[in-house]
Backbone as a printed PyTorch tensor [residue, N CA C, xyz], in Angstrom:
tensor([[[  1.0400,  -1.2950,   0.0770],
         [ -0.1850,   0.0340,   0.1820],
         [  0.7340,   1.3930,   0.1110]],

        [[  1.8820,   1.5280,   0.8990],
         [  2.6070,   2.6180,   1.1340],
         [  3.4340,   2.5960,  -0.1480]],

        [[  3.6950,   1.5090,  -0.7950],
         [  4.5910,   1.4820,  -2.3060],
         [  3.9570,   2.2750,  -3.4360]],

        [[  2.4850,   2.0000,  -3.4910],
         [  1.6610,   2.6480,  -4.3540],
         [  1.6120,   3.9870,  -4.0840]],

        [[  1.4590,   4.5130,  -2.8980],
         [  1.4860,   5.7970,  -2.5170],
         [  2.5980,   6.5080,  -2.8710]],

        [[  3.7970,   5.8920,  -2.4430],
         [  5.0810,   6.7150,  -2.9310],
         [  5.3320,   6.6440,  -4.6790]],

        [[  4.6030,   5.7990,  -5.2470],
         [  4.8070,   6.1050,  -6.7260],
         [  3.7520,   7.0980,  -7.1660]],

        [[  2.3420,   7.0390,  -6.8000],
         [  1.4490,   7.9510,  -7.3490],
         [  1.5620,   9.0160,  -6.2050]],

        [[  1.6960,   9.6930,  -5.5770],
         [  2.0540,  10.7490,  -4.5070],
         [  2.9440,  10.6240,  -3.8030]],

        [[  4.1850,  11.1350,  -4.2270],
         [  5.4360,  10.7470,  -3.6180],
         [  5.5650,  11.8670,  -2.4860]],

        [[  5.0210,  13.0980,  -2.5690],
         [  5.3310,  14.0170,  -1.3580],
         [  4.5890,  13.7720,  -0.1500]],

        [[  3.2260,  12.7320,  -0.4270],
         [  2.7070,  12.6490,   0.6910],
         [  3.1880,  11.1130,   1.6560]],

        [[  3.7420,  10.3370,   0.6080],
         [  4.7370,   9.2430,   1.2190],
         [  5.6330,   9.6780,   2.1710]],

        [[  6.2240,  10.8590,   1.9500],
         [  7.6370,  11.4440,   2.8790],
         [  6.6370,  12.1540,   4.1770]],

        [[  5.5370,  12.8180,   3.6450],
         [  4.6000,  13.2780,   4.6340],
         [  4.3520,  12.2490,   5.8870]],

        [[  3.9480,  11.2950,   5.5180],
         [  3.1880,  10.2300,   6.2700],
         [  4.3210,   9.9480,   6.8950]],

        [[  5.6300,   9.6750,   6.5350],
         [  6.8990,   9.3900,   7.4310],
         [  7.3500,  10.2880,   8.2130]],

        [[  6.7400,  11.6240,   8.3320],
         [  7.1090,  12.5300,   9.0710],
         [  8.4460,  13.1260,   9.0190]],

        [[  8.7760,  13.0450,   7.3740],
         [  9.7180,  13.8400,   6.8890],
         [  9.2700,  15.3600,   6.1340]],

        [[  8.9180,  16.0450,   6.8180],
         [  8.1410,  17.4140,   6.6660],
         [  8.9190,  18.0240,   5.3430]],

        [[ 10.0600,  18.3710,   5.5920],
         [ 10.8230,  19.4210,   4.6640],
         [ 11.4510,  18.3280,   3.5120]],

        [[ 11.4410,  17.1400,   3.6930],
         [ 11.9140,  16.2240,   2.5090],
         [ 10.3670,  16.5890,   1.4890]],

        [[  9.4560,  16.5580,   2.0790],
         [  8.0400,  16.3570,   1.6100],
         [  7.8440,  17.7020,   0.6980]],

        [[  8.0510,  18.8190,   1.3900],
         [  8.0190,  20.0680,   0.4330],
         [  8.8450,  20.0140,  -0.3670]],

        [[ 10.3320,  19.6830,  -0.4440],
         [ 10.9390,  19.4820,  -1.5590],
         [ 10.5560,  18.5610,  -2.7120]],

        [[  9.7010,  17.6470,  -2.2960],
         [  9.4230,  16.6990,  -3.1380],
         [  8.3660,  17.0850,  -3.7780]],

        [[  7.4530,  18.1630,  -3.0510],
         [  6.3990,  18.6620,  -3.8380],
         [  6.7720,  19.7250,  -4.9320]],

        [[  7.8600,  20.2570,  -4.6350],
         [  8.2620,  21.3390,  -5.1330],
         [  8.9040,  20.4790,  -6.5560]],

        [[  9.3540,  19.5880,  -6.5210],
         [  9.6360,  18.5780,  -8.0300],
         [  8.5490,  18.4030,  -8.4920]],

        [[  7.4490,  17.8410,  -7.6200],
         [  6.3870,  17.1590,  -8.6570],
         [  5.9280,  18.2960,  -9.3170]],

        [[  5.8760,  19.5360,  -9.3520],
         [  5.3280,  20.3780, -10.1220],
         [  5.0990,  20.2670, -11.2280]],

        [[  6.5690,  19.4970, -12.2420],
         [  6.3500,  19.6440, -13.3560],
         [  6.1500,  17.9830, -13.6680]],

        [[  5.8370,  17.9980, -14.6740],
         [  5.4400,  16.4170, -15.3570],
         [  6.9660,  15.6810, -14.9760]],

        [[  7.9060,  16.5510, -15.4260],
         [  9.1640,  16.0360, -15.7450],
         [  9.4210,  15.6380, -14.3470]],

        [[  9.4830,  16.2010, -13.3660],
         [  9.8490,  16.4360, -12.2760],
         [  9.2180,  14.8420, -11.4850]],

        [[  8.0820,  14.8840, -11.7960],
         [  7.0940,  13.7670, -11.1360],
         [  7.6480,  12.3560, -10.9930]],

        [[  8.4680,  12.0790, -12.1960],
         [  9.2330,  10.6820, -12.3380],
         [ 10.2220,  10.5590, -11.3460]],

        [[ 11.0440,  11.4800, -11.3860],
         [ 12.2000,  11.6260, -10.3640],
         [ 11.6870,  11.5620,  -9.0410]],

        [[ 10.5380,  12.4200,  -8.5430],
         [ 10.1440,  12.3480,  -7.1220],
         [  9.5320,  10.9600,  -6.7150]],

        [[  8.9540,  10.4840,  -7.6470],
         [  8.3140,   9.0400,  -7.4340],
         [  9.5960,   7.8740,  -7.2030]],

        [[ 10.4760,   7.9440,  -7.9670],
         [ 11.6760,   6.9230,  -7.7470],
         [ 12.4240,   7.4480,  -6.8300]],

        [[ 12.5870,   8.7100,  -6.4260],
         [ 13.1520,   9.1420,  -5.1670],
         [ 12.1440,   8.5610,  -3.8260]],

        [[ 10.8970,   8.7110,  -3.7150],
         [ 10.0160,   8.2430,  -2.7120],
         [ 10.2160,   6.6590,  -2.5030]],

        [[ 10.1740,   5.7280,  -3.5640],
         [ 10.0700,   4.5190,  -3.6230],
         [ 11.4600,   4.1150,  -3.0540]],

        [[ 12.5320,   4.6120,  -3.4220],
         [ 13.8210,   3.8940,  -2.7410],
         [ 13.9610,   4.5940,  -1.5310]],

        [[ 13.4870,   5.5670,  -0.9800],
         [ 13.4280,   6.2150,   0.1160],
         [ 12.8490,   5.0950,   1.1920]],

        [[ 11.9210,   4.8740,   0.5000],
         [ 10.7360,   3.6760,   1.3970],
         [ 11.1850,   2.6580,   1.5920]],

        [[ 12.0260,   2.1480,   0.1070],
         [ 12.7990,   0.8940,   0.8480],
         [ 13.9390,   0.5680,   1.4850]],

        [[ 14.5070,   1.9610,   1.3790],
         [ 15.7490,   1.8090,   2.7200],
         [ 15.3940,   2.3020,   3.9040]],

        [[ 14.0780,   2.8980,   4.0370],
         [ 13.6260,   2.9130,   5.7590],
         [ 13.2120,   1.4520,   5.6910]],

        [[ 12.7760,   0.8310,   5.2140],
         [ 12.2360,  -0.6040,   5.4720],
         [ 13.5360,  -1.3180,   6.0680]],

        [[ 14.3060,  -1.4090,   4.8610],
         [ 15.7070,  -2.2880,   5.2860],
         [ 16.2990,  -1.6500,   6.2560]],

        [[ 16.6150,  -0.1620,   6.9650],
         [ 16.8360,   0.3940,   8.1860],
         [ 16.2710,  -0.5110,   9.4490]],

        [[ 14.8760,  -0.5520,   9.2180],
         [ 14.2750,  -0.9500,  10.3300],
         [ 14.3510,  -2.4430,  10.6970]],

        [[ 14.7450,  -3.2870,   9.6090],
         [ 15.1190,  -4.6530,   9.4420],
         [ 16.3690,  -4.7880,  10.1730]],

        [[ 17.2410,  -4.0170,   9.8160],
         [ 18.5560,  -4.2980,  10.0560],
         [ 18.5100,  -3.7370,  11.9220]],

        [[ 17.9030,  -3.0450,  12.2570],
         [ 17.7170,  -2.6510,  13.2890],
         [ 17.4270,  -3.8030,  14.3280]],

        [[ 16.3650,  -4.3310,  13.6940],
         [ 15.5430,  -5.3850,  14.4550],
         [ 16.5800,  -6.8070,  14.3190]],

        [[ 17.3570,  -7.0410,  13.6510],
         [ 18.1360,  -8.3670,  13.5940],
         [ 19.1360,  -7.9220,  14.5050]],

        [[ 19.8430,  -6.5510,  14.6180],
         [ 20.9770,  -6.3020,  15.8010],
         [ 20.6880,  -6.4280,  16.8550]],

        [[ 19.0780,  -5.6930,  17.1920],
         [ 18.3740,  -6.1210,  18.7210],
         [ 18.6900,  -7.6560,  18.9280]],

        [[ 18.1070,  -8.4580,  17.9440],
         [ 17.8910,  -9.6300,  18.2600],
         [ 19.3030, -10.4430,  18.4090]],

        [[ 20.3490, -10.2080,  17.8640],
         [ 21.7340, -10.7550,  17.9480],
         [ 22.3610, -10.3730,  19.8600]],

        [[ 22.0470,  -9.0530,  19.8360],
         [ 22.1740,  -8.4270,  21.2140],
         [ 21.6190,  -9.2160,  22.2750]],

        [[ 20.2890,  -9.4890,  22.0090],
         [ 19.4900, -10.1800,  23.1800],
         [ 20.0020, -12.0240,  23.5500]],

        [[ 20.7730, -12.2300,  22.5420],
         [ 21.1150, -13.4920,  22.3820],
         [ 21.7680, -14.0280,  23.9080]]])
């Protein structure tokens, strides 16, 4: 679900994750049709990186609790 939001509404994707300034920058980039594609790619990559960071933190915590 969040990936679809990142593709179709990149600035909202950042806003929902609490990145207000990044969302504003993305919105400015989205104002043009040409800028929408890079904004969508940026939002999807950022979302995937965020998910990977959370996954890695969870693994590190699990290894420390052994």
